[in-house]
C-alpha positions in Angstrom: 117.4 108.2 76.5 113.9 109.7 76.6 111.2 108.8 79.1 109.3 107.1 76.3 112.3 104.9 75.6 112.7 104.0 79.2 109.0 103.1 79.4 109.4 100.9 76.4 112.3 99.2 78.1 110.2 98.6 81.2 107.3 97.3 79.1 109.7 94.9 77.3 111.2 93.8 80.6 107.7 93.0 82.0 106.7 91.1 78.9 109.9 89.1 78.8 109.7 88.4 82.6 106.1 87.1 82.4 106.9 85.1 79.3 109.8 83.4 81.0 108.3 82.9 84.5 104.6 83.0 84.1 104.0 85.8 86.7 104.6 89.5 86.9 107.7 91.0 88.4 107.8 93.0 91.6 108.6 96.7 91.5 112.1 95.8 92.8 112.6 93.3 90.1 111.7 96.0 87.5 114.0 98.4 89.2 116.9 96.0 89.0 116.0 94.7 85.5 116.1 98.1 83.8 118.7 99.8 86.0 116.6 102.4 87.8 118.3 103.9 90.9 115.1 103.7 92.9 112.0 101.6 93.3 110.0 104.9 93.0 111.2 105.4 89.4 110.1 101.8 88.5 106.8 102.4 90.2 106.2 105.6 88.3 107.1 104.0 84.9 104.7 101.1 85.6 101.9 103.4 86.5 102.6 105.4 83.4 102.3 102.2 81.3 99.0 101.4 83.1 97.8 104.9 82.3 98.6 104.3 78.6 96.7 101.0 78.7 99.7 98.9 77.9 99.7 97.2 81.3 96.8 96.6 83.7 97.2 96.5 87.4 95.9 97.9 90.7 97.5 98.6 94.1 98.5 95.5 95.9 97.8 93.2 93.0 100.0 91.6 90.3 100.4 93.3 87.0 99.1 91.7 83.9 99.7 92.5 80.2 97.0 94.3 78.3 95.2 92.1 75.7 
């Protein structure tokens, strides 16, 4: 699985999580939800998605989906 595929999986997890619960997942929830071995990997994927403009967020704040 390529990094882009994993990022797509993270994005889809975040979208589904927010749709079902009404709030963004924590880094740990993303880690567990997509099967990353470490929270650092989940964190890096989320920040990559933020860099692509697919998610918006800032340190210490909840994520939100891009419009």
